[in-house]
DOVEX-341978 format. One record per atom (N, C-alpha, C): residue in one letter; x, y, z. Coordinates in steps of 0.001 Angstrom, whole numbers, plus 500000, padded with zeros to 6 digits. Layout:
<recs>
AXYZ ...
</recs>
This chain:
<recs>
M784383528973617142 M783824530237616879 M782059530307617026 V781753531389617513 V780151531431617873 V779563531983616599 N778687531200616169 N777743531761614918 N776406532160615428 F776370533522614688 F774739534065615055 F773897533819613992 E772289533622614005 E771358533369613186 E770212534383613468 L770166535196612690 L768916536007612986 L767598535694612193 R766826535173613153 R765587534666612456 R764475535799612765 R763116535246612432 R762376536346612307 R761657536672613930 D761660535909614847 D761481536119616208 D762570536112617316 R763908535794616985 R764907535486617816 R766275535290617027 I767111535476618139 I768750535362617662 I769087533966618211 V769909533432617482 V770189531764617592 V771731532085617859 A772553531699618892 A773947531766618998 A774082530106618900 R775250529497618172 R775441528488617830 R777282528245618511 W777457527509618968 W779071527045619263 W778978525731619571 R779836525141618538 R779872523888618603 R778348523080618635 D778227522133619871 D776964521483619908 D775964522226620693 K776314523317621025 K775389523899622053 K774839525244621327 K773696525632621847 K772592526528621401 K772092527574622428 T772061528656622157 T771384529554622928 T770425530665621985 E769392530898622578 E768464531770622063 E767983532832622860 W767806533973621842 W767244535319622719 W765859535813621645 V765122535851622298 V763766535917621983 V763929537550621612 I763292538589620345 I763313539442620366 I762020540194619659 E760974539423619618 E759695539571619155 E758571539863620521 P758130541011620335 P757770541645621740 P756179540311622283 R755910539952621167 R754549539124621622 R754860537940622458 Y756270537270622671 Y756484536540623487 Y756732536815625033 W757556538471624988 W757892538856626438 W757041539630627019 R756286540238625837 R755951541593626774 R754862541398627669 N753523540537627682 N753073540166628989 N753451539870630037 P754507538504630283 P755307538163631375 P756144539618631592 T756683540181630893 T757228541313631617 T756511542188631995 I755379542853631610 I754568543507632258 I753870543023633849 G753509541833633609 G753520540886634984 G754267540947636170 I755362541004635640 I756630541169636593 I756475542325637233 G756723543278636355 G756841544937636653 G755821545467637432 I754526544716637499 I753865545132638244 I754055544448639483 L754553543131639814 L754767542560640785 L755932543442641453 F756830544302640984 F757926544769641341 F757375545735642065 L756357546449641307 L755895547943641769 L754702548032642936 L754170547102642871 L752973546585644229 L753591547196645374 P754592546976645945 P754789547544647165 P754512548954647546 F754864549665646419 F754779551379646324 F753433551973646612 F751938550718646152 F751249551296646074 F750259550660647536 V750773550052648511 V750361549498649708 V751789549153650872 Y752051550338650247 Y753425550721651382 Y752930550880652767 S751898551528653127 S751773552059654212 S750525550735654805 Y750294550007654305 Y749373548825654758 Y750375547606654931 P750801547282656140 P751727546120656330 P750794544912656286 H749687545174656509 H748854543646656732 H748878543038655033 I748481543997654201 I748497543683652922 I749808543174652290 L750983543522652698 L752123543293652390 L752522542027652934 T751773541797654114 T752056540266654632 T751542539330653682 M750502539764653632 M749675538727652485 M749970538511651219 I750687539783650640 I751308539404649183 I752505538601649557 T753062538803650362 T754320537732651084 T754258536426650888 T753095536080651673 T752398534780651963 T751987534374650291 A751531534911649607 A751338534540648234 A752269534040647188 N753511534827647295 N754792534778646921 N755112533153647338 L755158533047648664 L755709531974649225 L754819530826648626 Y753609530769648923 Y752706529434648320 Y752773529280646993 A753117530596646277 A753379530037644885 A755078529271644773 A755808529735645692 A757225528939645662 A757203527505646058 I755840527230646718 I755770525870647037 I755161525100646074 A754080525574645224 A753268525160644161 A754230525353642884 I754840526065642514 I755397525623641148 I756681524181641527 P756966524299642517 P757951522866642433 P757169521544642459 L756101522036643275 L755086521002643273 L754417520636641751 A754252521410641187 A753724521392639414 A754763520404638878 L756062520984638992 L757109520154638250 L757099518693638399 Q757179518445639997 Q757151517218640563 Q756036516295639921 M755172516774639916 M753873516071639609 M754160515737638129 L754725516446637183 L755086516000636020 L756066515078635674 G756950515339636296 G758261514535636158 G758263513149637164 T757531513095637918 T757245511514638577 T755921510917638078 G754610511790637355 G753942511140636948 G753068510468638125 R753095511221639189 R752599510835640464 R752233512329641069 V750648512169641661 V750276513345642489 V750475513162643951 N751294514309644438 N751782514232646133 N751281514929646728 F750848514605647833 F749514514652648529 F750243515413650072 G751781515609649732 G752401515926651074 G753534516516650843 P753569517861650087 P754937518497649822 P755329519495651110 Q754125519480651936 Q754302520262653383 Q755446519619653968 L755535518249653680 L756669517596654590 L757789518145654375 Y758210518611653382 Y759535519094653319 Y759710520630653637 L758683521252653668 L758649522592653973 L758653522358655550 G758029521462656554 G758489520919657776 G759699520713658144 I760089519712657264 I762002519446657628 I762615520826657446 G762440521551656090 G763517522697656096 G763135523665657183 G762013523856657692 G761659524956658386 G762393524540660151 Y762207522979660222 Y762489522966661791 Y763695522821661834 T764683522118660567 T766105522359660728 T766732523640660810 A766305524642660041 A766691525725660333 A766645526645661427 A765319526201662109 A764882526747663561 A765643526058664663 L765561524830664509 L766706524380665710 L768224524588665752 L768812524678664556 L770071524812664285 L770390526105664830 N769410527155664785 N769676528828664701 N769237528872666177 L768103528170666892 L768201528571668447 L769091527825669230 H769529526641668872 H770287525737670080 H771699525808669725 F772292526060668177 F773362525958667936 F773943527446667498 G773326528350667228 G773722529605666838 G773914529749665528 W773711528999664481 W773940529124663527 W773208530384662791 N774072530983661726 N773453532151661246 N772630531370659779 P771845532349659411 P770814531819658364 P771842531418657072 A772876531963656888 A773136530942655581 A774129529449655864 M774223529340656838 M774689527960657512 M773354527223657497 T772513527831658214 T771359527012658144 T770520526785656859 L770578527268656185 L770378527433654335 L770918526074653869 L772267525897654152 L773320524839653926 L772795523487654483 A772417523776655811 A771996522408656425 A770831522052655818 T769980523245655708 T768488522580655101 T768416522271654074 I769117522242652663 I769408521896651654 I769948520291651759 V771178520369652406 V771687518719652932 V770265517572653459 V769839518376654641 V769060517315654989 V767460517059654061 C767366518039653823 C766109517873652581 C766437516943651501 A767774517128650785 A768313516604649878 A768168514833650178 G768664514639651556 G769247513481652068 G767973512290652417 I766998513352653070 I765688512436653161 I764767512187652064 A764742513278651321 A764171513141649625 A764905511770648786 L766043511800648796 L766821510581648289 L766330509302649025 L766261509043650434 L765651508094650984 L764338507507650955 L763432508566650431 L762236508438650100 L761955508158648731 S762942508823647766 S762586508524646369 S762513507591645612 P762638506001646074 P762229504644645409 P761042504512645614 T760106505328646329 T758621505525646169 T757870505938645216 T758822506332644523 T758011507179642876 T758035505966641952 W758836504957642110 W758682503598641291 W758042502299641764 I758639502131643190 I757846501422644140 I756224501442643945 A755597502583644123 A754611502869644620 A754030503494643240 K752494503054643168 K752172503709641983 K750515504148641957 G750352505364641592 G749260505857641415 G748488506274642975 L747643505680643278 L746862505865644490 L747989505775645747 Y748710504753645686 Y749415504386646514 Y750557505185647244 F751175505598646134 F752110506741646168 F751379507960646798 S750191508136646446 S749528509783646963 S749133509412648526 L748606508021648947 L748680507693650155 L749774508204651057 I751067507653650306 I752083507467651282 I752577508874651483 T752497509888650561 T752986511035650712 T751767511866651686 L750777511375651749 L749897512176652374 L749953511851653839 I750466510685654101 I750830509943655934 I751999510605656252 L752572510788655362 L754282511329655968 L754214512830656589 P753548513533656191 P753544514810656957 P752505514816657952 L751408514220658131 L750513513735659580 L751422513018660508 T752627512170660081 T753009511667660590 T754236512147661539 F754962513306660462 F755774514345661016 F755039515459662339 L753887515525662041 L752908516204662819 L752925515645663940 D752641514411664157 D752433513815665228 D753554513668666039 V755059513624665522 V756411513548666155 V756467515121666722 T756010516008666518 T756108517507666630 T755564517479668018 Y754325516550668172 Y753600516668669614 Y754656515708670525 I754707514452670157 I755307513531670996 I756863514118671528 W757485515054670885 W758696515445671168 W758737516607671135 G757571516960672335 G757118518535672386 G758252519448672882 D759168518617673690 D760268519937674353 D761132520039673219 I761297519455672050 I762075519992671042 I761524520659669750 F760139520058669347 F759640521072668321 F758623522339668893 R757795522095670059 R757139522596670767 R755759522426669935 G755433521529669668 G754367521000668604 G753085521971668763 E752732522491670008 E751489523243669649 E751523524569669533 V752390525122670002 V752859526702669723 V753956526919669085 G754845525963668503 G756161526171667670 G757243526957667926 L758173526928667462 L759479527934667603 L759385529202667553 V760060530001668510 V759900531615668235 V761307531942668328 G761849533116667825 G762875533955668236 G763930533718667463 M763772533117665895 M764919532789665171 M765549534164664653 S766524534058664131 S767456535158663440 S766624535610662407 P766371536898662282 P765998537816660848 P766698537450659754 L766481537627658552 L767367537448657696 L767698539186657466 L766771539754657572 L767174541424657496 L766604542157658821 S766799543050659005 S766750543733660150 S766839545655659756 F765787545856659893 F765640547567659541 F765214548573660717 D765586549652660846 D765352550643661978 D763684551040661825 K763113550622660678 K761700551094660329 K760896549627660057 V759878549411660819 V759350548288660660 V758529547897659049 T758489549086658653 T757671548915657171 T758618548373655942 W760059549157656474 W761246548621655533 W761222546885655590 N761197546255656503 N761382545054656761 N760072544265656069 Y759236544637656209 Y757905544261655299 Y758346544323653941 V758528545247653322 V758777545588652272 V759794544702651467 A760809544726652297 A762321543727651883 A761948542536651735 Y761059541829652823 Y760677540347652913 Y759840539896651416 Y758823541070651358 Y758058541007649999 Y759018540804648963 Y760074541370648712 Y760822541545647351 Y761764540029647440 L762471539811648562 L762906538484648833 L762130537457648641 S760790537200648788 S759845536541648563 S759803536361647108 L759511537589646248 L759266537272644867 L760244537268644059 I761709537449644775 I762938536773643696 I762728535449644155 L762441534964645187 L762648533396645621 L762002532915644236 M760365533264644587 M759549532703643610 M759857532727642160 L760337533741641701 L760702534071640418 L761726533351639827 L762754533171641089 L764192531994640538 L763520530860640274 Y762495530129641152 Y761620528863641110 Y761293528627639810 L760465529551639447 L759805529641638144 L760662529652637045 L761908530326636820 L763087530281636203 L763578528896635910 F764272528347636846 F764337526929637196 F763698525761636737 C762278526118636946 C761342524966636708 C761047525363635062 D761111526338634805 D760621526556633139 D762130526117632226 R763021526579632867 R764333526117632019 R764442524347631998 T763861524111632870 T764007522039632980 T762936521749632502 V761982522401632394 V760801522023631178 V761170521859629571 R761871523198629431 R762131523285627966 R763499522426627411 S764225522124628736 S765361521210628181 S765522520126627728 R766376519366627177 R766080517715627150 R765935516980628180 I766154517258629336 I765650516301630733 I764077516572630475 G763416518277630240 G762196518002629874 G761095516943628856 I762019517104627722 I761371516122626495 I761511514746627335 S762526514144627670 S762404512737628514 S761332512890629619 M761273513797630426 M760193514123631523 M758685513942631019 A758201514371629652 A757297514229629099 A756797512903628677 A758303512282628156 A758158510567627641 A757457509870628820 V758304510013630301 V758154509314631181 V756707509399631594 N756432510562631833 N754960511059632413 N753637510367631182 E754205510389630004 E753027509831629132 E752662508395629235 N754128507756629037 N754115506167629089 N755740506015629699 E755575504999630819 E756851504821631338 E757760503599630676 N756777502586630232 N757308501727629519 N757659501816628000 V757097502665627586 V757577502984626043 V758931503952625856 A758824504990627104 A760222505681627465 A761313504606627824 R761144503710628835 R762028502533628930 R762611502028627461 M761734501701626449 M762138501138624947 M762968501971624582 M762778503559624801 M763469504500624115 M764887504675624601 G765065504075626115 G766339504002626525 G766754505045627442 I765405505640628074 I765520506771629082 I765656505955629986 R766228506583631396 R766760505949632631 R765417506838633521 V764020505827633423 V762956506348634216 V763028506522635503 D763864505629636212 D764223505349637577 D764938506582638143 A766083506903637126 A766561508260637575 A766016509615637275 Y765474509476636339 Y764601510805636138 Y763825510831637129 K762874510181637473 K761821509839638596 K762454510634640013 V763788510089640517 V764446510549641393 V764747511904641334 F765293512382640190 F765671513845640220 F764509514804640409 F763264514593639519 F762149515097640058 F761210515031641281 Y761818514216641790 Y761191513983643387 Y762365514590644235 V763462514365644136 V764248515414645340 V764610516698644778 A764755517533643646 A765131518265643572 A763903519451643724 P762567519319643653 P761321520341644142 P761251519892645467 S761502518872646452 S761533518953647511 S762708519785648177 I763624519710647755 I764974520591647952 I764306522352648065 L763755522802646857 L763013523898646875 L762232524311647916 T761427523154648135 T760145523256648949 T760646523256650743 G761700522783650719 G762309523193652372 G762918524294652421 I763721524909651051 I764306526223651314 I763140527321651361 V761787527145651007 V760493527788651244 V760447527666652886 G760737526713653363 G760409526691655199 G761756527155655817 W763027527310655293 W764113528296655712 W763805529616655638 F763100529905654658 F763013531403654654 F761840532063655503 I760662531029655749 I759630531356656647 I759971531280657991 V761359530450658141 V761871530651659539 V762246532102659854 H763298532605658801 H764258533791659023 H763317534843658766 T762180535174658084 T761353535799657856 T760313536231658770 F759457535224659362 F758483535444660274 F758860535345661914 R760050534461661676 R760803533866663003 R759936533350663917 T759329532418663092 T758473531540663880 T758205530533662887 F758115529341663725 F757601528310662681 F756663527138663634 A755777526771662994 A755165525935663959 A754905524689662963 G754516523425663242 G754273522114662312 G752655522322662310 V751835522872663301 V750669522876663151 V750106523883661947 T750554524419661793 T750340525719660613 T750464525011659167 Y751734524522659389 Y752254523849657527 Y752094522380657491 L752032521466658320 L751639519958657989 L750507519514658075 P749377520076658464 P747978519231658675 P747346519432657094 L746470518861656957 L745955518578655514 L745308519538654895 E744628520686655904 E744394522025655549 E745190522889654701 F746560522416655127 F747578523611654554 F747941522709652782 M747931521540653163 M748092520565652047 M747162520943650752 T745821521169651481 T744859521362650470 T744795522939649711 K745328523482650564 K745237524637650033 K746247524820648639 I747618524172648916 I748181524107648091 I748047523729646666 L747399522597647006 L747030521624645686 L745817522319644836 I744845523120645766 I743990523849645255 I744797525148644554 I745647525517645028 I746389526864644301 I746945526254642498 V747590524962642587 V747964524259641406 V746783524069640722 I745630523756640987 I744525523337640306 I743977524661639509 V743548525763640389 V742980527178639942 V744111527501639422 G745085527546639348 G746136528278638367 G746127527795636958 G746279526183637318 G746220525352635750 G747293524360635930 R746722523076635824 R747737521756636537 R748795521857635275 A749809521811635895 A750713521132634990 A751460522733634165 F750799523904634659 F751001525317633659 F751895525968635067 L753184525864634699 L754239526370635905 L753713527905636276 Y753669528676635065 Y752960530365635174 Y751642530303636246 G750987529450636130 G749645529621636426 G749451529352638055 A750796528933638608 A750670528791639900 A751156530192640896 I751308531119639911 I751328532800640614 I750051533307640851 P749273533252639737 P747831534095639469 P747195533254640592 G747270531815640779 G746615530896641378 G746702531235643246 A748317531249643691 A748467531865644748 A747601533024645350 Y747872534199644362 Y747398535431644629 Y745997535555644994 L745251534553644104 L743879534583643821 L743412534253645085 I744108532735645883 I743800532430646834 I744188532904648157 S745254533630647908 S745552534828649311 S744339535545649615 I744211535969648642 I743211537348648711 I741825536970648923 V741427535893648471 V740248535114649024 V740180534913650250 E741215534132650802 E741463533768652210 E741573534859653426 D742340535758652819 D742356537107653756 D740934537820653614 S740186537721652562 S738672538974652911 S737749538286653418 L737803536800653495 L737067535729654015 L737073535893655805 R738098536029656240 R738257536300657488 R737567537013658050 A737120538339657531 A736342539209658387 A735117538968658704 L734618537720657709 L733493536931658338 L733321536203659240 G734553536240660078 G734793535509661514 G734264534008661363 P733366533023662269 P733752531943662307 P733099531422661017 V732319531897660423 V731737531840658974 V732655531422657635 N733600531855658159 N734820531858657041 N735194530473656857 Y735084529370657851 Y735231528343657758 Y734844527609656533 F733211527947656547 F732552527606655956 F732097527875654331 V732502529139654420 V732469529885652885 V733810529724652032 F734957529569652849 F736154529728652046 F736515528449651072 P735959527039651624 P735960525848650931 P735140525906649849 L733479526610650135 L732518526796648940 L732856527393647931 V733771528626648448 V734437529451646895 V735615528683646005 L736362527703647211 L737327526856646297 L736530526053645300 I735257525258645887 I734755524299644924 I734267524841644040 A733504526359643904 A733171527288642994 A734428527637641867 L735381527805642432 L736531528034641646 L736756526968640415 I737177525688641394 I737322524286640148 I735964523970639412 V734670524160639658 V734019523888638996 V733539524636637597 F733877526146637947 F733496527148636930 F734990527141635849 L736065527199636518 L737484527545635822 L737572525938634635 P738170526705633404 P738481525341632570 P738898523965633121 R738372522972632715 R738838521702633302 R740402521536632992 G741341521469634231 G743073521336634307 G743363522384633657 E742967523460633053 E743503524674632729 E743394525866633914 G742535526071634390 G742314526995635351 G742796528337634897 L743111529511635506 L743408530711635415 L744124530766634293 W745147530333634061 W746463530317632921 W745441529893631575 G744859528861631466 G744032528629630211 G743016529556629915 L742501530354630904 L741780531557630528 L742542532696629634 Y743986532433630404 Y744701533833629784 Y745023533235628182 K745575531850628533 K746043531476627353 K745049531459625984 K743803531094626157 K742744531310625175 K742469532520624612 R742763533327625377 R742575535034624883 R743652535617624270 R745075535062624929 R746144535420624246 R747300534483623827 P746872533825622923 P747438532185622416 P748816532524621875 R748919533876621582 R750536533979621168 R751331534598621995 D750935534846623050 D751699536045624058 D752796535137624812 Y752784533933624650 Y753561533210625882 Y754304532056625104 F755026531793625986 F756042530617625339 F755117529475625163 P755317528707624120 P754419527040624294 P754960526176625585 K753843525906626411 K754293525306628043 K754238523778627660 L754994522903628101 L754647521607628265 L753543520947629184 H752660520644628539 H751511520258629141 H751325518707628973 V751380517826630259 V751171516474629951 V749947516244630999 R748930515467630312 R747974514998631360 R748065513204631293 R748043513082632527 R747851511338632738 R746277511256633529 E745307510752632442 E743995510588632559 E743485509452633631 
</recs>
């Protein structure tokens, strides 16, 4: 029998040893709901500007990469300098299977998940073998090595120009409809990632993750299987990142390692995590939108953009609250309008 409890701010349902909660007090869900509503209404205001639609779609994809990366950094207690490795693996897997074997997007999605999971499992022992700077250096080298492979085997990967002509996820008669549809698909993908990571952090797995992140030796003494948790928090975000690569392939119908595997792209994703708020999952969204808007706006400056853009990023890092970023500013002004987030630091 299910037992219901009415509390001041939520309804609790209990069945045996399981518990489910529904928040009913507006202060917890009002602002997130408004924010998501604005994102869903945004295309109606920029419907006639495909360039802007592409920019905000790209922002959603940046956030979809940054959110799993933040979870991975929390869960493994390691800074990953190469999340784009699995972006490249997922993208090339989908593109090659679609071009050479005629697989449809649904089949390439399954293949992307399997390939990314297999490679992530093979590399996951590095999370407990390599510590600190050594792990970061390994994750930094791997995508650069993969980039070299795309040049060495240019007949397959087309390293300099990339692969083009993949099957689209959707195809409408009006081009603008395609832009709008892909924006909503990218938004849904980002929100699903946010939901998955948020629920993971709130679960018992998240509590164990916090213990591992804080002190691995103490976590082992508590009976937590530290190595198993590290493998999970390395493999799961890697699969999510690979799916973003699959999405890019079947959305933009082109994929080039020279775009997504170099250090510049990795730096951009890490800056999004820092600007949005380190270890704040929600902070990845404003961080991704801010970086996308700044990047797109500065392109009008021409070659000077390559000097101004890094200076703007440095200024954001310096002047935003240390380690808390944009989400930290919001938290200070609206301390009771959000769910408490697990925020663990390793100094």
